N, C-alpha and C positions, 0 to 999 in steps of 0.2 A: 509559455505554462510550467511550473515549478518540477524537475524530476527527481526521483532520488535511483539513487542506481545499490541496490541490492544483493545484486547477483553476485552468488556467491559465498554469500554470508549463511549462516546456521539458525533456525529460530531458537530463543527468542528475538534474535538480533533484528531481522526485518519488521517484525510488530514494533519493539523499541523506536528505531528507527520512525515508522511512523506517528507512531504516537508522540513521538518528538514535534513532528511539522504539525500536528492536530491541535496539542497544547498551544503552540506559539500563535495559532489562530489568523496567521497571513493571508492563506491562501484561500478564495474561492473552490480553487480545485486545483488537484496535482496528481502525480503519475508516480507512480512505483514498481519498479522493475526487478522481478524476482524470478529463479530461477527453477525452483520447485513449487509441486504443488500443496504439499505443505504449507508451504508460505503463504501461498494463494489464500487457502481454507481460513489459517488463523488472522491473517490482514482485514480480511472480507470481515469473519466473527466481529472482529474488534472493532473495524469502522463501521458496521452496519448497528452493534451493539451502541455505538455512541453515536446514533440518528443521523450518519451519513450513507448518503447514496453509494455503489459500487456498480462499476461495468468492469469487466474482464475481457482484454483482448489475448489470445491467443499466437502469438508470431513464434519468433526462434525461441522465445521465452516467454514470460508471462509479463503484460502491462497491468495494473490493475489502477483503474481512474476511479479519483475519490472525489465528490463533490459535497458541497454542504445541501 
């Protein structure tokens, strides 16, 4: 599975990184790792608003799984 590490990055950068992958449309499913709840909310809102399914796993940080 393709993954993006956006931990330590401030918004809107994690959203822009997510947008880039979605625009490339290469992956059926990918994971983005973030370390703030704000990034989780923003990425979730963005992905769901564009028709993607989102699942969040809270571990040491957050893993957001996005799929078509």
